[in-house]
C-alpha positions in Angstrom: 0.0 0.0 0.0 1.4 3.4 -1.0 0.9 6.5 1.1 -0.6 9.6 -0.4 1.9 12.2 -1.3 2.2 15.1 1.1 0.1 18.1 0.1 0.4 21.8 1.1 -2.7 22.9 3.0 -3.6 26.3 1.7 -5.5 29.1 3.3 -6.8 32.2 1.5 -6.5 35.6 3.1 -8.9 37.9 1.4 -11.6 35.9 -0.6 -12.1 38.2 -3.6 -12.4 37.5 -7.3 -8.8 36.6 -7.9 -8.9 34.3 -4.9 -11.7 32.4 -6.5 -9.4 31.8 -9.6 -6.6 30.7 -7.3 -8.9 28.3 -5.5 -9.7 26.7 -8.9 -5.9 26.4 -9.4 -5.5 24.6 -6.1 -8.3 22.2 -6.9 -6.5 21.3 -10.2 -3.0 21.1 -8.7 -0.9 18.1 -7.8 0.6 19.6 -4.6 -2.1 21.6 -2.8 -5.5 21.4 -1.1 -7.6 24.4 0.0 -8.6 24.0 3.7 -9.5 27.5 5.0 -10.6 31.0 4.2 -9.8 34.0 6.4 -12.6 36.6 5.9 -13.3 40.0 7.5 -17.0 39.2 6.8 -17.3 35.5 7.3 -21.1 35.7 6.8 -20.8 37.1 3.3 -22.9 35.3 0.8 -21.2 33.1 -1.8 -18.1 32.1 0.3 -19.1 28.5 0.7 -20.1 28.2 -3.0 -16.9 29.9 -4.3 -14.6 28.0 -2.0 -16.2 24.6 -1.6 -14.9 22.4 1.2 -12.9 25.2 2.9 -13.6 26.2 6.5 -14.6 29.9 6.7 -12.7 31.6 9.5 -13.6 34.9 11.2 -10.7 37.3 10.4 -7.2 37.1 9.0 -5.6 36.4 12.4 -7.7 33.3 12.8 -6.2 32.0 9.5 -2.6 32.7 10.7 -3.1 30.9 14.0 -4.8 27.9 12.4 -2.5 24.9 12.9 -4.0 23.1 9.9 -2.9 25.8 7.5 0.6 25.5 6.0 0.6 28.3 3.5 -1.3 31.4 2.9 -2.4 33.0 -0.4 -2.8 36.8 0.1 -5.2 38.5 -2.2 -6.2 41.6 -0.2 -5.9 45.1 -1.8 -2.4 46.1 -2.5 -1.7 48.3 0.6 -2.1 45.4 3.1 0.1 42.9 1.2 3.2 43.7 3.3 1.5 43.7 6.6 -0.1 40.3 6.3 2.8 38.7 4.5 5.1 39.8 7.4 2.6 38.6 10.0 2.2 35.3 8.2 5.9 34.7 8.1 6.1 35.5 11.8 3.4 32.9 12.4 5.5 30.4 10.5 3.3 30.3 7.4 4.5 30.1 3.8 3.1 32.9 1.6 2.1 33.3 -2.0 1.3 37.0 -2.4 -0.7 38.5 -5.3 1.1 41.0 -7.4 2.4 43.5 -6.7 4.2 42.0 -3.8 4.3 45.4 -2.1 3.5 48.9 -3.0 7.2 49.6 -3.5 10.5 47.6 -3.6 11.1 48.8 -0.1 8.0 47.1 1.2 8.9 43.9 -0.8 12.3 44.0 0.8 10.8 44.1 4.2 8.5 41.1 3.3 11.5 39.1 2.0 13.5 40.0 5.2 10.6 38.6 7.3 10.5 35.4 5.3 14.3 35.0 5.3 14.3 35.3 9.1 11.4 32.9 9.6 12.7 30.3 7.1 9.4 30.4 5.2 8.6 30.6 1.5 7.5 33.8 -0.1 6.5 34.2 -3.8 4.9 36.8 -6.0 1.9 35.4 -7.9 2.7 36.3 -11.5 0.9 33.1 -12.7 2.1 33.4 -16.4 5.7 33.1 -15.4 5.2 29.4 -14.4 3.4 28.4 -17.5 5.2 26.4 -20.2 4.4 29.1 -22.8 6.7 31.5 -21.1 9.6 29.0 -21.1 8.9 28.4 -24.8 9.1 32.2 -25.5 12.5 32.3 -23.7 13.8 29.3 -25.7 12.8 31.0 -29.0 14.6 34.2 -28.0 17.7 32.4 -26.9 17.8 30.3 -30.1 17.9 33.3 -32.3 14.5 32.7 -33.9 14.2 36.4 -34.7 17.9 37.3 -34.7 19.1 39.7 -32.1 16.4 41.3 -30.0 16.2 45.1 -30.3 12.9 46.1 -28.9 10.0 44.8 -26.8 6.5 46.3 -26.9 3.8 45.2 -24.6 0.6 46.5 -23.0 -2.1 45.4 -20.5 -5.0 47.8 -20.6 -8.7 47.5 -20.2 -11.6 50.0 -19.9 -13.8 50.0 -16.8 -17.4 51.1 -17.5 -16.6 54.6 -16.2 -15.1 56.4 -13.2 -16.2 54.4 -10.2 -14.8 56.1 -7.0 -15.9 53.2 -4.8 -14.0 50.6 -6.9 -10.6 49.6 -5.7 -9.1 50.3 -9.1 -10.0 54.0 -8.7 -9.5 54.2 -4.9 -6.4 56.2 -4.0 -6.3 54.8 -0.5 -6.2 51.3 -2.0 -3.4 52.1 -4.4 -5.6 51.9 -7.5 -4.6 52.6 -11.1 -3.0 50.6 -13.8 0.7 50.6 -12.9 0.4 48.5 -9.8 -2.6 46.5 -10.9 -1.5 45.4 -14.4 1.7 47.4 -15.3 3.9 44.8 -13.6 3.0 42.2 -16.3 4.5 44.0 -19.3 7.4 45.2 -17.2 8.2 41.7 -15.9 8.0 40.3 -19.4 10.3 43.0 -20.9 12.8 42.3 -18.2 12.5 38.5 -18.8 13.1 38.9 -22.6 15.9 41.4 -22.2 17.6 38.9 -19.9 17.0 36.0 -22.2 18.6 38.0 -25.1 21.8 38.4 -23.1 22.0 35.0 -21.5 20.6 36.0 -18.1 17.5 35.0 -16.2 16.3 38.6 -16.3 17.7 42.0 -16.9 17.3 45.4 -15.2 16.9 48.6 -17.2 19.4 51.3 -16.6 16.9 54.0 -17.7 13.2 54.3 -17.0 11.0 57.2 -18.3 7.3 57.3 -17.7 4.2 59.3 -18.5 0.5 58.9 -17.4 -2.9 60.5 -17.1 -3.9 60.9 -13.4 -7.6 60.9 -13.1 -10.1 62.4 -10.7 -9.0 60.3 -7.7 -5.3 60.9 -8.5 -4.5 57.4 -9.7 -3.1 56.5 -13.1 -5.9 55.7 -15.5 -3.6 55.1 -18.5 0.2 55.1 -18.5 3.3 54.3 -20.6 6.9 53.8 -19.8 10.1 53.5 -21.8 12.8 51.1 -20.5 16.4 51.0 -21.8 18.6 48.0 -21.0 22.4 47.9 -20.9 22.4 45.5 -23.8 20.7 48.2 -26.0 17.2 46.7 -25.9 14.4 49.3 -25.6 11.0 48.3 -24.2 7.8 50.2 -24.6 5.2 49.2 -22.0 1.8 50.6 -21.3 -1.2 49.8 -19.1 -4.6 51.3 -18.1 -7.8 50.8 -16.3 -9.8 53.3 -18.4 -8.4 52.5 -21.8 -8.7 49.3 -23.7 -5.4 48.5 -25.4 -4.3 45.8 -27.9 -2.6 43.8 -25.2 -0.2 42.1 -27.6 3.4 41.3 -26.7 5.8 42.1 -29.5 9.4 41.1 -29.5 11.3 42.7 -32.4 14.6 41.3 -33.7 16.9 41.8 -36.6 15.4 38.8 -38.5 11.7 39.2 -37.6 9.3 39.5 -34.7 7.4 37.5 -32.2 3.8 38.3 -31.3 1.7 36.9 -28.5 -1.8 38.1 -27.6 -2.7 38.3 -23.9 0.5 36.5 -22.9 -0.4 36.4 -19.2 -3.4 34.1 -20.0 -1.1 31.7 -21.9 -3.2 28.8 -23.0 -6.2 30.0 -21.0 -7.4 30.1 -17.4 -8.7 26.5 -17.7 -6.2 25.2 -20.2 -6.2 25.1 -24.0 -3.8 26.1 -26.8 -1.6 29.2 -26.7 -0.2 30.7 -29.9 3.2 32.3 -30.4 3.4 33.9 -33.9 6.8 34.3 -35.5 6.7 36.8 -38.3 9.6 37.0 -40.7 10.0 38.4 -44.2 9.3 35.1 -45.7 6.0 34.5 -43.9 4.4 33.6 -40.6 5.0 30.6 -38.4 2.7 29.7 -35.5 4.1 27.8 -32.5 1.3 26.2 -30.5 1.6 25.5 -26.8 -1.0 23.0 -25.9 -1.6 22.7 -22.1 -4.7 21.3 -20.5 -3.8 22.2 -16.9 -5.4 25.2 -15.4 -3.4 28.4 -15.5 -3.4 29.0 -11.7 -2.4 25.4 -11.0 1.1 26.1 -12.3 1.9 28.7 -9.6 0.2 26.5 -6.9 2.4 23.6 -7.8 5.6 25.7 -8.3 5.1 27.1 -4.8 4.2 23.7 -3.4 7.2 22.1 -4.9 9.5 24.8 -3.5 7.9 24.5 0.0 8.2 20.7 0.0 11.9 21.0 -1.0 12.6 23.5 1.7 13.1 26.4 -0.7 12.2 29.9 0.2 11.5 31.4 -3.2 10.3 30.4 -6.7 12.7 28.6 -9.1 13.1 30.4 -12.4 11.1 31.2 -14.5 9.0 32.0 -11.5 9.5 35.4 -9.9 12.3 34.9 -7.3 13.1 37.5 -4.8 15.7 39.4 -6.8 13.3 39.4 -9.8 10.4 40.7 -7.7 12.5 43.5 -6.2 13.8 44.5 -9.7 10.3 44.6 -11.1 9.1 46.8 -8.3 12.1 49.1 -8.6 11.0 49.8 -12.2 7.4 50.4 -11.1 8.8 52.8 -8.4 10.7 54.7 -11.0 7.6 54.8 -13.3 5.5 56.2 -10.5 8.2 58.7 -9.5 8.3 59.9 -13.1 4.6 60.7 -13.1 4.5 62.1 -9.5 2.2 59.4 -8.2 2.4 58.9 -4.4 -0.8 57.4 -3.0 -2.5 59.1 0.0 -2.0 55.8 1.8 1.8 56.2 1.6 1.9 59.7 3.2 2.7 60.3 6.9 -0.9 61.1 7.9 -2.0 57.6 6.9 1.2 55.7 7.8 0.8 55.7 11.6 1.8 52.1 12.1 4.9 50.1 11.2 5.1 48.0 8.1 3.7 45.0 10.0 0.6 47.1 11.0 1.6 47.6 14.6 2.4 50.7 16.7 6.0 51.6 17.1 7.6 49.9 20.2 10.0 51.8 22.5 12.6 50.3 24.9 14.6 48.2 22.5 17.9 47.0 23.9 19.7 45.4 21.0 21.6 48.7 20.4 23.0 49.8 23.7 23.0 53.4 24.8 25.8 55.4 26.4 26.2 58.8 28.0 27.8 61.5 25.8 29.0 64.7 27.6 26.6 67.5 26.9 23.6 65.4 25.8 20.5 65.4 27.9 19.7 61.8 27.2 21.7 58.6 26.6 22.6 58.1 23.0 22.7 54.8 21.1 26.1 53.4 20.3 25.3 53.4 16.6 23.9 56.5 14.7 21.7 56.1 11.7 22.3 58.0 8.4 19.7 57.5 5.6 20.4 59.5 2.5 18.8 56.9 0.0 15.1 57.3 0.8 12.9 59.7 -1.1 9.4 59.0 0.3 8.1 58.6 3.8 6.7 55.1 3.2 10.1 53.9 2.1 12.2 55.5 4.8 9.9 54.7 7.7 10.6 51.0 7.4 14.3 51.4 8.3 13.7 54.2 10.8 11.1 52.0 12.7 13.4 49.0 12.7 16.4 51.0 13.9 14.4 52.6 16.7 12.8 49.4 17.8 16.2 47.9 18.1 17.2 50.7 20.6 18.7 53.2 18.2 17.9 56.9 18.8 20.7 58.9 17.1 19.8 60.3 13.7 22.4 61.9 11.4 21.1 64.6 9.0 22.6 67.5 7.2 21.3 70.6 5.4 22.6 69.4 2.0 21.5 65.8 2.2 19.0 65.0 -0.5 18.6 68.7 -1.1 16.9 68.8 2.3 14.7 65.8 2.0 16.5 63.7 4.6 15.7 66.3 7.2 12.1 66.5 6.0 11.7 62.7 6.1 13.1 62.6 9.7 10.9 65.4 10.8 7.8 63.7 9.4 8.8 60.4 11.1 9.6 62.0 14.5 6.2 63.8 14.5 4.3 60.9 13.2 5.7 58.5 15.7 5.8 60.9 18.6 9.3 60.2 19.6 11.1 63.5 19.3 11.9 63.6 23.0 13.5 60.2 22.8 15.7 61.1 19.8 19.1 62.6 19.5 19.1 64.6 16.3 22.4 65.6 14.6 22.3 68.6 12.4 25.0 69.8 10.0 25.3 73.0 8.0 27.7 75.5 6.3 29.1 73.0 3.8 31.5 74.2 1.1 31.1 76.6 -0.8 28.7 78.2 1.7 31.1 77.7 4.6 30.7 81.0 6.4 29.6 81.9 10.0 26.6 83.9 8.9 25.2 80.9 7.0 24.9 78.8 10.2 21.8 80.5 11.6 20.1 80.8 8.3 20.5 77.2 7.4 19.6 76.0 10.9 16.3 77.9 10.6 15.5 75.9 7.4 16.7 72.7 9.0 14.5 73.1 12.1 11.5 73.9 9.9 12.1 70.7 7.9 12.7 68.7 11.1 9.5 70.1 12.6 11.3 70.8 15.9 12.7 73.9 17.7 16.2 72.5 18.3 18.8 69.9 17.3 20.7 67.9 19.9 24.1 67.9 18.2 25.3 70.4 15.6 28.4 70.2 13.3 30.0 72.6 10.9 29.9 70.4 7.9 33.2 71.7 6.6 35.8 74.3 7.7 37.2 77.3 6.0 40.7 78.0 7.5 40.6 81.5 5.9 37.8 82.5 8.4 39.0 83.2 12.0 37.8 80.3 14.1 36.3 82.6 16.7 33.7 83.7 14.2 32.5 80.2 13.8 32.5 79.6 17.6 30.5 82.8 18.2 27.9 81.8 15.6 27.4 78.4 17.1 27.4 79.8 20.7 24.6 82.2 19.7 22.5 79.2 18.6 23.2 77.5 21.9 22.1 80.6 23.8 18.9 80.8 21.7 18.1 77.2 22.6 18.3 75.9 19.0 21.4 73.7 19.8 20.8 71.9 23.1 23.9 69.7 23.3 27.5 69.7 22.0 28.5 71.3 18.8 31.7 71.0 16.8 33.2 70.3 13.5 32.8 67.7 10.8 36.0 67.4 8.8 37.9 69.7 11.1 41.6 69.4 11.9 43.0 69.0 15.4 44.7 72.4 15.1 41.4 74.2 14.4 39.6 72.3 17.1 42.3 73.2 19.6 42.1 76.8 18.6 38.3 76.9 18.8 38.3 75.3 22.2 41.0 77.7 23.5 39.0 80.7 22.2 35.8 79.5 23.9 37.6 78.9 27.2 39.1 82.4 27.1 35.8 84.1 26.3 33.3 82.1 28.3 31.6 80.7 25.2 30.4 77.1 24.9 33.4 75.2 23.6 33.3 72.6 20.8 32.5 69.3 22.4 32.1 66.8 19.5 33.7 65.9 16.2 32.4 64.1 13.1 35.4 62.9 11.1 36.2 59.7 9.3 37.4 57.0 11.6 37.9 53.4 10.7 40.2 50.4 11.2 41.5 51.3 7.7 43.1 54.7 7.5 41.9 57.0 4.7 45.0 57.7 2.6 43.5 60.7 0.6 40.2 62.5 1.0 37.2 60.7 -0.5 35.7 64.1 -1.2 37.4 67.6 -1.1 37.6 68.9 2.4 37.3 65.6 4.1 39.4 64.7 7.2 40.3 61.4 8.7 41.0 60.8 12.4 42.4 57.3 12.0 46.1 58.1 12.4 48.0 57.4 15.7 48.3 61.1 16.4 44.6 61.6 16.0 43.8 58.6 18.3 46.1 60.0 21.0 44.4 63.4 20.7 40.8 62.0 20.8 41.8 59.9 23.8 43.4 62.7 25.7 40.5 65.1 25.0 37.9 62.3 25.5 36.4 64.0 22.5 33.2 62.2 21.1 33.6 61.4 17.4 30.6 60.5 15.3 32.5 58.5 12.7 31.5 58.5 9.1 32.6 55.7 6.7 33.4 53.7 9.8 33.5 50.4 7.9 35.9 51.7 5.1 33.2 51.9 2.4 33.5 48.3 1.4 37.3 47.8 2.0 36.5 45.0 4.5 34.1 43.2 2.1 34.7 41.1 -1.0 34.8 44.2 -3.1 38.4 44.8 -2.1 41.5 42.7 -2.4 45.2 43.1 -3.3 44.5 41.9 -6.8 41.1 43.7 -7.2 41.6 47.1 -8.7 38.4 47.7 -10.6 36.9 50.1 -7.9 38.7 53.4 -8.4 37.6 54.8 -5.0 38.7 51.8 -3.0 42.1 51.8 -4.7 42.7 55.5 -4.4 41.4 56.0 -0.8 42.2 52.7 1.1 44.8 50.6 -0.8 48.0 50.4 1.2 50.0 47.5 2.6 49.3 48.8 6.1 45.6 48.8 5.5 45.7 45.3 3.9 47.5 44.1 7.0 44.7 45.4 9.1 42.2 43.8 6.7 44.0 40.4 7.0 43.8 40.5 10.8 40.1 41.5 10.6 39.5 38.5 8.4 41.5 36.2 10.8 39.5 37.4 13.8 36.2 37.2 12.0 36.9 33.6 11.1 37.7 32.8 14.7 34.4 34.5 15.9 32.2 33.2 13.1 31.6 36.8 12.0 32.4 38.8 8.9 35.4 41.2 8.6 33.1 44.1 8.3 31.6 43.2 11.8 35.1 43.3 13.2 35.8 46.6 11.6 32.7 48.1 13.1 33.5 46.6 16.6 36.9 48.2 16.4 35.3 51.7 16.1 32.9 51.0 18.9 35.7 49.8 21.3 37.9 52.9 21.2 39.1 54.5 24.5 37.2 57.7 23.8 33.4 58.2 23.0 33.2 56.8 19.5 29.8 56.6 17.7 29.9 55.0 14.2 27.4 56.4 11.6 25.9 53.5 9.7 24.0 53.9 6.5 22.0 50.6 5.8 19.6 50.7 2.9 17.7 47.6 3.8 16.6 45.7 6.9 19.1 42.9 6.0 21.9 45.5 6.0 20.8 46.9 9.3 20.6 43.5 10.9 24.0 42.6 9.5 25.5 45.8 11.1 24.0 44.9 14.5 26.1 41.7 14.5 29.1 43.8 15.4 27.5 44.5 18.8 28.2 40.9 19.8 31.9 41.4 19.6 33.7 42.8 22.7 37.3 43.8 21.9 39.9 44.4 24.6 42.6 47.1 24.3 45.0 44.3 23.3 42.6 43.2 20.5 42.5 46.8 19.3 46.3 47.1 19.3 46.6 43.8 17.4 44.1 44.7 14.8 45.7 48.1 14.3 49.1 46.5 14.0 50.7 48.3 17.0 51.3 45.0 18.9 52.8 42.0 17.2 52.8 40.0 20.4 49.1 39.8 20.9 46.9 37.5 18.8 43.2 37.3 19.7 42.2 33.6 20.3 38.7 33.8 21.6 
C-alpha cells in the first residue's frame, strides 16, 4: 500500500475574485489542497459556493493561527500585502502573495526580510511566469528565432465602465490605477526577454522614463513607460484601467518579430492552446503551446514544490526574490516619473509600522551610552539615511532601527537637497518620539562655509525637522581663511537661543582648528566645541574621499581623541567596502577603494580582521565596526544601511567585545598579541 503524497494545506487571506481563480488552481493542482478562508466578513454570501470544502474563519488572524494551514495566499488590496505577509511569516506560514508583492520595492524587501528570518517561502503570484508558454518564449529568443532582439513592446490595458470612485481600481487609499494592478505584467515580461537576449535569467533597465494620465482620484488611469537596458534593448510598456489596449506582446529582432496576444493568460485560465506567432520576411509561423492544466495550478504547484523542497523562493522562470525586487524598482521609477504617491503612503496615513503595529520603544539590541553635553543617553550606533525619497520607504528602516534601541539620527542641510531632514521630521512627529531622539544637524558646507550661514541654514533645517532644536550640531566643513572665533561665536549664539541643546563641533575639522576653537571659547566664556564628526575606521583613509574631508584614524589623532575624550561621530566607519569582498590586493576595478584605502598597512589590518572574523564566526566588516565601537574615547559610528538585512547585519558587530589588546593587534601596533577567543 502506497501512502498519499504530502500536500500543502492552503488558506486564502482575502476571498475576492482573484482568490476564486486561485482556488480553482488549487483544486486542479498536484501539490495543494484548500482548507480554510480568512474573511473579514465570514457571513458574506457566496463564500461556501466559491470556496467549496474550505472552512470559513472569522478574520485574518484566525487564519494565521490555524495549525492546519501550512501556506497562505494573500489576495487583499495592495496596501495590506506587506502587513499580512510579514505577519504570516512571523506565524511560520508560507506565503504566495498576489502582485504587486508590495507597494514599493522597499515594502517587498521588508517582506523578504521577514520570510528569510522565519525560514518560510515567499513568492509573488505572476501566474504566467510558471506556464510552459513562457519558457517556450524564452527558448525562442535564446535560439535566435528572430535574430538579435532590439525592442520589446507590450501592453495590458482595459476599460472600466466609467469612473467608479468606490471601486478599488480608482481608490487612492487602495493604491488603485494601472501601474500597480497590471503594469507589472509587461514590465516583468520585458525584463525577462531582455535577460534571455543576453544569456541571463532577467535584466534590469538602466533608464526608466514614464508618463501617465492621473484621473479624478489621483491614480493613473492610463500610463506608458520607456525602458532602456544595458544591452541596448528598448522596451515600450503601457497599461490602463480606463483605456482598452491591444494587449499584444511584440518582440522585435533583426530577423523578424514574435507576437503573443494576452500573454499572461497563456493557453487559457482552464487550459487550452496558446499561440506564439513568429513573423519573418518570408512569412508567418505559428508555434502552438497545448496545455490542458489550469493556469493558476502552475503557480500553486511551483510554490508547493518549493515549499516541500525546503526552498524559500520560486525557481526560475517564476519570480524569485531578486526578480520581484527588480520589477518593483521599475514600477517605483515609473510612479516617480509621473509624480504618483498614493495618499495611503503619506505620513498622515502611515501611523503604524510595516507590520501594522504601533512603534515599540525600549529596544535593547543597540546599547546606549552617556555623551557629555547630551541630555539623554545616545545609542552606540547612529543612523544615516540618504537613500530614501518617500516617507513610506524611509519609515521601514527608521522604525526597525528605533525598535532595536537606536535613537541617534544623522542629518545635514545638504543631504538629498533637504529631503533627509524633511523625512526625519515627518517620522519624529508621526511616531511621537522627538523627546527620545538625538538629532544631529550639520550645516555650512563648502562653498557656503561662512559663520553667517549657520543660523540661516539652521532655521530651514528646524523647519524641515518640525522641531525647535537639534541635539548635536556640526559645521559640515571648515574654512581656514575664516577666523575660528567667528564660527564659535555663531554656534554659541544658537546654543544661547536654545536651538542647539547639546554639543557642537566640526565635521571634517583638523585638530589644530579644534584646539584653537576650544581655547578661544575657554578664554571668552563661550560654549566650547564638544564633539567631532570625522572619518574614523580600522582602515586609514589615505587621501580624502571628497574635497575637504578629514580622517581621524592616524595614531596622532587617536592620541588626541583619547586625551581630550572627544566624542567622534565617525562616518565611513567600515571603510566603504574595504572589509568586504569588493576589495583585495588583486582587485583594482573600484577606483575609489584603490585610491582611498589601498596600502599594505591597511591590507595588513584587513588580513587581521579576516582572521579574527573567522575565529568568531563573523564577517570582517563586523570586526571593523566593533573596532570603532571599542575605542578608548566616545566613538559613535554612523551606519547607512539601505535595507533591513543590511541593518541586521551591522548589528552583529554589537556581539563582539574587543579588549585594548585586541584593538592594538588589529591596528598592528602590537605584534605580540593574537586574539584567540
